[in-house]
C-alpha positions in Angstrom: -25.5 -20.7 -38.0 -28.0 -23.6 -37.9 -25.8 -25.7 -40.1 -22.8 -25.1 -37.8 -24.8 -26.2 -34.8 -26.3 -29.3 -36.5 -22.8 -30.6 -37.5 -21.5 -30.4 -33.9 -21.9 -33.1 -31.3 -23.7 -32.3 -28.1 -20.6 -32.4 -25.9 -18.9 -29.8 -28.3 -21.8 -27.4 -27.8 -21.6 -27.8 -24.0 -17.9 -27.0 -24.1 -18.6 -24.0 -26.3 -21.1 -22.7 -23.8 -18.7 -23.4 -20.9 -15.9 -21.6 -22.6 -18.1 -18.6 -23.4 -19.3 -18.4 -19.8 -15.7 -18.6 -18.4 -14.7 -15.8 -20.8 -17.7 -13.7 -19.8 -17.0 -14.1 -16.1 -13.4 -13.1 -16.6 -14.4 -10.0 -18.6 -17.0 -9.0 -16.0 -14.4 -9.5 -13.2 -12.0 -7.2 -15.0 -14.7 -4.6 -15.5 -15.7 -4.7 -11.8 -12.1 -4.5 -10.7 -11.3 -1.5 -12.9 -14.0 0.7 -11.3 -12.2 1.4 -8.0 -12.6 4.9 -6.9 -9.4 6.6 -5.6 -9.2 7.2 -1.8 -9.0 10.9 -1.0 -6.6 11.9 1.8 -6.5 15.4 3.1 -3.0 16.7 3.2 -3.1 19.5 5.7 0.2 21.2 6.7 0.3 23.4 9.7 3.0 26.0 10.1 3.9 28.3 12.9 3.5 32.0 12.3 6.4 34.1 13.8 6.5 37.9 14.1 9.2 39.5 12.0 10.7 41.4 15.0 11.8 38.3 16.9 15.1 38.7 18.7 18.1 36.4 18.1 17.7 35.0 21.6 14.1 34.0 21.0 15.1 32.3 17.7 17.9 30.4 19.5 15.7 29.4 22.4 13.1 28.0 20.0 15.7 26.1 18.0 17.0 24.4 21.2 13.4 23.4 22.0 12.9 22.1 18.4 16.3 20.2 18.5 15.3 18.5 21.7 12.0 17.3 20.2 13.7 16.2 17.0 16.4 14.2 19.0 13.6 12.5 21.0 11.7 11.6 17.8 14.9 10.3 16.2 15.7 8.2 19.2 12.2 6.7 19.1 12.6 5.9 15.4 16.0 4.3 15.9 14.6 2.2 18.8 11.7 1.0 16.6 14.1 0.2 13.8 16.4 -1.8 16.1 13.4 -3.7 17.5 12.2 -4.5 13.9 15.7 -5.6 13.0 15.8 -7.9 16.0 12.5 -9.4 14.9 13.9 -10.1 11.4 17.1 -11.5 12.9 15.1 -13.8 15.1 13.1 -14.9 12.0 16.3 -15.5 10.0 17.8 -17.6 12.8 14.6 -19.6 13.0 14.5 -20.3 9.3 18.3 -20.8 8.8 18.2 -24.6 9.4 15.7 -25.0 6.5 18.1 -23.5 3.9 
């Protein structure tokens, strides 16, 4: 080892040290980056409990209420999608001259 170091010029040794440091920094960065803990999200699903002796009229009445809620939610989603589409169209129109 000593012979190897004695045969080298000083600038070669500095480059050797710099290369080793850069490699060490990259390896340490990979090690730090690989130790990410997964984020835990609770997945709670609530369901309604219905008695077994419900009448057909009660079932149909609940279905009408649920369909109205679903239609309202679907309309809100479609409105948001159209707004987002309009934003993208505006962006496309603004960038069209650059192409």
